[in-house]
C-alpha positions as CSV (number, residue, x, y, z in Angstrom):
1,M,50.2,-107.4,-29.7
2,S,49.1,-103.9,-29.4
3,Q,45.5,-104.4,-29.9
4,E,45.6,-106.9,-26.8
5,L,46.8,-104.7,-24.5
6,N,44.7,-101.1,-25.4
7,N,41.2,-103.7,-24.8
8,S,42.8,-105.5,-21.6
9,K,43.5,-102.3,-20.1
10,K,39.3,-101.4,-20.7
11,V,38.5,-99.8,-17.6
12,K,35.1,-100.3,-16.7
13,V,32.9,-97.3,-16.1
14,S,30.0,-97.2,-13.1
15,P,26.9,-96.8,-13.9
16,S,25.6,-92.7,-12.7
17,L,23.1,-92.1,-10.1
18,K,22.7,-87.7,-11.2
19,I,21.8,-85.9,-8.2
20,Q,20.0,-82.5,-8.2
21,L,20.1,-80.8,-4.0
22,R,17.0,-77.4,-4.8
23,S,17.3,-76.6,-2.0
24,P,19.8,-76.1,1.4
25,D,16.3,-78.0,3.1
26,A,18.1,-81.5,0.3
27,K,19.7,-84.6,1.9
28,A,20.9,-86.8,-1.2
29,P,19.8,-90.4,-0.9
30,T,21.6,-92.3,0.7
31,K,22.2,-96.8,1.8
32,G,21.2,-97.9,4.8
33,S,24.4,-100.9,4.5
34,I,26.3,-101.7,1.3
35,Y,24.2,-104.4,0.0
36,A,20.4,-102.1,0.8
37,A,18.9,-102.2,-2.5
38,G,17.2,-98.9,-2.3
39,Y,18.9,-95.6,-1.1
40,D,16.7,-93.9,1.3
41,I,15.1,-90.7,0.0
42,Y,14.4,-87.6,2.5
43,A,12.0,-85.7,3.5
44,S,12.4,-81.9,3.3
45,Q,9.9,-80.7,5.1
46,P,7.4,-81.6,7.8
47,T,4.4,-83.1,6.9
48,I,1.4,-84.9,8.0
49,I,-0.3,-87.4,6.3
50,K,-3.7,-87.4,8.1
51,A,-5.3,-90.8,9.2
52,R,-6.5,-93.1,6.5
53,G,-5.9,-90.1,4.0
54,R,-2.8,-90.1,1.6
55,G,-0.2,-87.1,0.9
56,M,2.7,-85.6,-0.4
57,V,6.1,-85.4,0.7
58,S,8.5,-82.9,-0.6
59,T,12.0,-83.7,-1.0
60,D,13.4,-80.6,-2.4
61,V,15.5,-83.6,-4.5
62,S,15.5,-84.1,-8.6
63,F,17.7,-87.0,-10.2
64,T,18.4,-89.1,-13.1
65,V,19.0,-92.5,-12.8
66,P,21.6,-94.5,-15.3
67,L,20.7,-95.6,-19.1
68,G,18.6,-98.6,-19.1
69,T,16.6,-98.4,-15.4
70,Y,14.1,-96.3,-14.3
71,G,13.5,-95.5,-11.1
72,R,10.9,-96.8,-8.5
73,I,9.9,-95.2,-5.0
74,A,9.0,-97.7,-2.6
75,P,7.4,-98.0,0.8
76,R,10.2,-98.6,3.9
77,S,9.3,-101.2,6.1
78,G,9.6,-100.1,9.1
79,L,7.5,-97.5,8.4
80,A,5.0,-100.0,6.7
81,V,4.5,-102.8,9.8
82,K,4.9,-99.5,12.7
83,N,3.2,-96.8,11.5
84,G,0.9,-98.2,8.3
85,I,2.5,-96.3,5.9
86,S,2.6,-97.0,2.1
87,T,4.2,-95.5,-1.1
88,G,2.0,-95.1,-4.6
89,A,3.1,-93.2,-7.8
90,G,6.2,-95.1,-7.8
91,V,7.8,-95.0,-11.3
92,V,10.4,-92.4,-11.8
93,D,11.8,-92.1,-15.5
94,R,15.2,-91.2,-16.4
95,D,14.0,-88.1,-19.1
96,Y,11.2,-86.1,-15.7
97,T,13.7,-83.7,-14.5
98,G,11.6,-81.6,-11.3
99,E,11.6,-82.3,-7.9
100,V,10.8,-86.8,-7.0
101,K,8.2,-86.0,-4.3
102,V,7.0,-89.2,-2.2
103,V,3.1,-90.0,-1.8
104,L,1.9,-91.7,1.3
105,F,-0.4,-93.3,2.4
106,N,-1.8,-93.6,6.0
107,H,-3.7,-97.0,6.4
108,S,-3.9,-96.3,10.0
109,D,-6.6,-94.1,12.2
110,V,-4.1,-92.1,12.9
111,D,-2.5,-88.9,11.7
112,F,1.8,-89.4,10.3
113,E,3.8,-86.5,11.2
114,V,7.0,-86.2,9.1
115,K,9.6,-84.7,9.9
116,K,12.3,-82.8,8.6
117,G,14.8,-85.2,7.6
118,D,12.9,-88.2,8.1
119,R,13.2,-91.5,5.9
120,V,10.0,-91.4,4.6
121,A,10.8,-94.3,1.2
122,Q,13.5,-95.9,-0.8
123,L,14.6,-95.0,-4.5
124,I,15.3,-99.0,-6.6
125,L,17.5,-98.6,-9.5
126,E,15.5,-101.2,-11.8
127,R,16.2,-102.1,-15.4
128,I,13.8,-101.9,-18.0
129,V,13.7,-103.0,-21.9
130,E,13.6,-100.1,-23.6
131,N,11.3,-100.2,-26.5
132,A,9.9,-103.7,-26.9
133,E,7.7,-104.2,-30.3
134,V,4.5,-104.3,-29.9
135,V,2.5,-107.3,-31.8
136,I,-1.3,-107.4,-32.1
137,V,-1.9,-111.4,-31.9
138,E,-5.2,-113.6,-32.1
139,N,-4.1,-115.4,-29.5
140,L,-0.9,-115.8,-26.2
141,E,0.4,-119.2,-25.8
142,Q,-1.8,-121.0,-23.6
143,S,-0.6,-121.4,-19.6
144,N,-1.2,-123.6,-16.6
145,R,-3.1,-120.7,-15.1
146,G,-4.5,-119.7,-18.0
147,E,-6.9,-116.9,-17.4
148,G,-6.8,-117.7,-13.6
149,G,-6.5,-114.5,-11.8
150,F,-6.2,-112.7,-8.1
151,G,-5.2,-115.7,-6.2
152,S,-5.7,-118.4,-9.0
153,T,-1.7,-119.6,-8.4
154,G,-2.7,-120.7,-4.1
155,V,-3.6,-124.3,-2.6
């Protein structure tokens, strides 16, 4: 009977996203709403992303994602639609503990000014399959798509 009571009182521990603020200019990632998929990431210093160019934005933030996940740095839809800004180099592994900088691409014909405190990207925590066994095979299973590449599933 006591074993049953102990099992029923187990407390669920939530995974944690550990954040290190590396300077007074750093701001911890935040969610814009309770159901937001990503955490907004903030610029810690001003910078200019040249027209049709790319650049790195400092955040002065480091983080460790929960076990079984990786951090994906994703674009903010508002920056993409209004300013032609997208992100690159978007995978942050659990064992990377350095400053996370955000690579921005400016697809527009005008320079893009990033101000200190601007939301420049979002961090999305995604589950991963860890240590999948690599198996060499002679052939893969056949599918309807086969070797059809870009656009092969369209009408």
